[in-house]
C-alpha positions, -999 to 999 in steps of 0.1 A, spaced: -448 203 -889 -427 172 -880 -427 158 -845 -394 162 -827 -381 129 -812 -375 126 -775 -337 121 -780 -335 154 -799 -355 171 -772 -331 158 -745 -300 168 -765 -314 203 -769 -322 206 -732 -287 195 -723 -271 220 -747 -293 248 -733 -284 238 -697 -247 237 -705 -249 271 -722 -266 285 -691 -240 271 -668 -212 282 -691 -225 317 -691 -227 317 -653 -191 305 -651 -175 330 -675 -164 351 -645 -141 329 -625 -146 327 -588 -119 346 -568 -106 314 -550 -111 280 -565 -102 246 -548 -65 250 -559 -63 287 -552 -71 297 -588 -102 297 -611 -128 270 -606 -121 240 -630 -157 227 -629 -191 243 -631 -206 246 -596 -241 254 -585 -254 279 -560 -246 254 -532 -210 252 -542 -215 216 -555 -200 205 -588 -226 202 -615 -228 168 -633 -247 158 -664 -273 129 -664 -244 105 -670 -226 115 -638 -199 134 -657 -187 168 -645 -190 200 -666 -155 215 -671 -150 253 -674 -126 271 -697 -101 272 -668 -99 235 -665 -64 220 -671 -48 187 -660 -31 207 -633 -65 218 -618 -82 185 -622 -99 171 -591 -104 136 -578 -142 138 -579 -143 143 -616 -110 132 -631 -97 105 -609 -88 83 -639 -62 109 -651 -46 117 -618 -19 98 -599 -34 71 -577 -15 83 -547 -31 118 -550 -67 104 -548 -61 76 -523 -75 82 -488 -49 92 -463 -35 63 -444 -38 63 -407 -5 66 -390 9 34 -376 7 33 -338 41 38 -322 57 6 -312 54 1 -275 87 -8 -258 88 -43 -246 86 -47 -209 118 -62 -195 115 -98 -185 113 -102 -147 145 -115 -132 143 -151 -122 138 -157 -86 169 -168 -68 170 -205 -62 163 -214 -26 191 -232 -10 179 -264 8 180 -262 45 208 -282 60 206 -307 89 242 -301 101 251 -304 137 280 -314 161 278 -333 193 306 -336 218 311 -360 247 315 -338 278 314 -340 316 309 -376 329 307 -388 292 344 -382 286 368 -411 284 387 -424 314 424 -419 314 441 -443 290 408 -459 281 386 -461 250 355 -477 265 322 -458 264 307 -450 298 270 -452 303 269 -414 304 286 -414 270 260 -437 255 231 -416 269 247 -385 255 251 -400 221 215 -412 222 203 -378 230 226 -355 210 231 -376 179 205 -404 175 178 -382 189 184 -354 164 185 -375 132 147 -373 129 151 -337 116 173 -348 87 158 -359 54 189 -380 48 225 -383 60 252 -372 36 281 -380 59 293 -384 95 327 -376 110 338 -390 144 369 -373 158 388 -389 187 410 -369 211 433 -375 241 450 -354 268 487 -345 267 500 -371 290 520 -397 271 538 -398 237 524 -384 205 524 -419 189 506 -436 217 480 -408 220 474 -410 182 465 -446 184 444 -441 215 424 -413 198 417 -435 168 404 -463 191 381 -438 208 367 -426 175 361 -462 163 342 -471 195 319 -442 191 313 -452 154 305 -487 164 279 -475 189 262 -453 163 261 -482 139 245 -504 166 218 -477 168 210 -481 131 233 -455 114 249 -465 80 285 -476 87 295 -466 51 285 -430 58 307 -427 89 344 -417 88 367 -418 119 397 -396 126 422 -396 154 438 -362 164 458 -375 194 467 -346 218 470 -320 190 436 -302 197 432 -297 235 403 -276 247 416 -271 282 451 -263 295 463 -274 330 495 -265 348 521 -291 356 518 -305 391 533 -332 412 498 -345 420 493 -368 390 457 -376 399 448 -339 400 464 -334 366 445 -363 351 412 -349 365 420 -314 352 427 -327 317 395 -348 315 377 -325 290 404 -333 264 397 -370 265 366 -367 242 350 -375 209 332 -351 185 305 -363 161 298 -341 131 266 -349 111 259 -335 76 228 -338 55 197 -320 42 169 -311 66 133 -324 62 
């Protein structure tokens, strides 16, 4: 009796195994993976049976339409057997850019000083009294320290209503100029100072006519003044 080779024995065992599984799969299961007969031989655990080469055993109900990715991935569309792609996260709306902070306006060092009381000009005069110098030192020169710089200065001269308009215009200009000159003597930049004469056009006090001329002159004294307007940024 001839000895059967190991290859022949293995082939016979494989045939017998397939026959046994084929016999067990003749009656199709009621509900396969596609809702119809099972396309591959499965074992008692419900797992697909594969031969020693890793190939699946197909049943008589196998068709390309019932092929599964585990056994016949090479004949199926790539999209069918590709793992499902995770959905892309929804794009988050971009937060609105914060509105730019409003620009801070620099603080101003603007002020006005007026010669009043004993500092007003004498009638028909343009000379500064000692009281006027003291007032300019206090109310103009003394306040310049709060300014970072001086943008401009206006000196406005005024008169009372006694006399002609032409005469009072010239007198008001002389009064403005004498105040300017005093400020320059205290160190202010002459090029930053402008002078204006308003004559008798801007009175701040009204007085009734009277036969007592001296009393009228005294009453109108507040109008014989000079105003100093300073402009510039604060420190």
